[in-house]
N, C-alpha and C positions, 0 to 999 in steps of 0.2 A: 423458444427462449426469448425473454425480453431483457432490456438493459436493467441491471440491478442498481438501485439507489442506496447509497451508503452514507452514514453519518460518521465523520471523523471526530472522535471525542474520547475523553477518559472520564466523563462525568455522567452518571446515570440520570441526573435531573435533566440534562439536555436531551437525553433519549425520550424521557417522558413528555417533555414539551413538544418535541418534533412530532411525536405520535399524536399528541392532543391536537395539534394544528391540522392533522389529517394527512400528513405526508406518508407515502409508502416507504417502509424501510426494509431492505433485503439483506443488509450487511452493516457491520460496525467495524471501522478501522480505528486503532489507537496507536499511540507512539509514546516514547519516554517523556516527551514534553507534555502531552495532554494528560497522561496518567499521573505523572509526577505532580502536576498542578493539583489534581484531585487528592493525591496522597498527602501533600503538604497541608491541605485544608482540613482533612478529616482523619489523617493518620492511617495506620495499617500498612500492609505489604502490597506488592503487585498482585499476589494471589487474591488478597482481600478485595482489591479494586476490581479485578477481573470477575470475581464472583458477583459483585454488585452489578456490573454491566450485564452479566448473563441473566440475572434475575429480572432485568428490564426488557430483555430482547426476545424471550419466548422461542429460543431455538435457532435464531439466525446466526450465521458465522460471525465471529469476533476475532479480529487480527490483533495479536499481542507480539510486541517486538522483543527479539533476543538481542543481547548486547555483544556477545562474543568476547567479553573481557570481565574479569572480576575486580579490576582496578580502575575502571573508567578511563583507560588510555586507548590510544588508537592502534595498538599492537594487537589486532584482532586474531583470534585463535579458533580454527574450525572445530577443534574438539570441544571447546566451551560452547560454541553454537549448537553442537550435537546434543550435549547434555541439557542445555536450556530447552531445545526443541522437544526432547523427550519428556521433560518436566511439564511443559505447556500442554503437550498432547495428552498427558496423563490427567489434566484437569477436566477433560471431557470432550465429547465429539463436537462441541460448538466452537472450538478454538482453532485458529489458523496461525501458524508461526510466521512472523515477519523476519526476513533475513535481508541484509543489505546486498545489493548486486555487485559484490566484489568477490575475489577468488576464494577467500575464506568462507563466505556465504555459499558459494557454489560447491566447494568441497564438502561442506556440511550437508548440503542438499543431496549430494550423491550417496551419502551414507544413511539418509533417513527418507527414502523415497515413499515410505508409507505414511508420512506426515504431510498434511496440507500446508503448502508454503506460499506466502505472499512475498515475492521479491520486491524490495522497496528501494527508493533513491535511484531510480532509473533515469539517467540523463543523456543516454546515447543509444544509437542503433546497435552498437556492439554489445552493450549491456542487455538491451532488449532481446537480441538473438540468443544470448546465453541463458536468459531466464526461461526461454522456451526449450533450449537444448538440454537444460538441466531439469526439465519437467516441473517448473513452477505451476502451482494452481492459479496464481495471479502474477501479473507483471505490472508494476505501478510506475509509469512515467509521471514525474512531478512537473506539471505544466506551468503552474503559477510561478514557481521559483525560477524555472527556465525563462519565462517571459521577463521577469524582473532583471535577470542577469543580462539577457541580450538587449533589452531596452537601454540598460546602463551603458552597454558597449556600442549602442547605435546600430545594431545588426537587424536585418529584416527577416529574421527567422523566429518562429514561435514554438512554444511547448506543444501546441496542438499539431504543428507540422511533424514533430517528433512522434507524438502519439499515433498519428495517422500512418506514418511509415512503419511503426511497429505492428499496427493492426494489419496492414497490407502484407508485411513479411510473414506474419503468423498464418494468414490465410493462404498464401502461396506455398508455404512449407507444411501446411496442415498441422501446425502445433496445436496441442490441446490446451495450452495455457491461455487463460482469459486476460484481456487487457483491462486494467482497472485505472481509469484516469484519475490522478490524485493532484492535490494542491490546486484545487479549483477555486477561481476567484470571481467569476461572473457568469451571467446567462449565456454569453458568447461561447464560453468553454462548454457549457452544458449542451447547447445546440449542436456545436461541432462534434462533440462526443457521440451524439445520436446519429448525426449524418454519416460519420465514418463507420458506425456499427460497433462501437466499443461495448464490451460486455458489462462494464460497471463504471460508475462514477462516484467518487467519495467527496463529500463537501463538509466544511466546518459548520458549526452551529450558526455562525453569523449569516451564512448564505441562506440557510433555511429560514432564519428569522426575517431576512429581507424579502423572502419570496412567499410570505404567508398569503398574499393575494393571488399567487400563481400555483396553488396546490393542484388544481385541475390541469394546468398546463404541464406540470411535472408528471402527473399520472398519465396524461395522453402521450407525452414524449416517451415515457418508459414503455408503454404498451406497444407503440408503433415501431420502436427500434428493434431491429432484428439482427443481432450479432451473428456472425458466422458460427456454425456448429461443426467442428472438425469431425471427420468420420473415424479418425484413428484414436484409440485410447491413449492415455498418458503413457508414453514410452520414452523416457529420457535417455539420450545417448551419452550425455556428459562428456562429449568429445572435445569441446572447445576450452580454451583457457583465456581468462581475463587478461587483457593487455592494455595498459594505460596509453600506450603509443597509438592505439586504434581509436582513441576518443580525443575530441578537441580540447584545447587548453581550458576553455571556460566550462566545459562539461566536467573535466577533472576537478576544477575548483569547486563547482557545485557539489560534487560527490564528497570531496574531503570536508567541505564546510558543513554539509548535512550530517555526516557521521560525528563530527566534533560537537555540533549543537546538541544532538540527541544524547551524547555521552555526558556533556556538561549538565544538561537538565536532569539526567538520570542521577548524577552524583549529588546534586543539590537535595534531592528527595530520597536518596539512598534506594533508588529503584534497582532491584536485584531479583533475578529469577532463581539463581543458585543460592 
């Protein structure tokens, strides 16, 4: 197993350009913000946008985010997440369902363990543990947003510290969940992801554009990174419960702000799965 390289986008033209530059692409991640931007420009539905992404990717996994609400509010509902996940899964084998790492997302995952799941908006060790406990296919710590928040607070902790802790915990617990380092901002994040043995790293189009002269470096890093390979199959116990008291105040703020932003961006473009 090598470290997967992923592009975070909702625009098929960006996929074409990254491939034309010679970068390896093993995965695509999208979110309501990136897909909504594409939808506002060209029209259509989330399904239409997802099909255009699939046409460019030739069978690699594409993460599509569920909202958990039909009214774009923060009163998330696990039953809506389940319905959305089943719809996305019905689009074809190339799709992975993104669920936020909150209790409604975990409750939904417990009901759809046959669906590949990318738990997103991970900002704490507590969330990270639950993404493995509930059998996520991927766990996505948002390292760039974490860095921004802690720098503003003057704290000497980083998003890569969090990602490394999650990787170490998964290795010791033999979770089958893969750590996908998200919200990447710079080459330091990429190097550290490799050093810690992350399974995947997803980067926005701008990072790939800035690294056009480092395609060989990315390829070499990808090939030499050896993430841990759990011996146990995916066997979610779904035994834990999400408890906001177990996460730091700034981690809670990051989580709530992330959910609000995705819902606001989704509403502007009428992003809807159901």
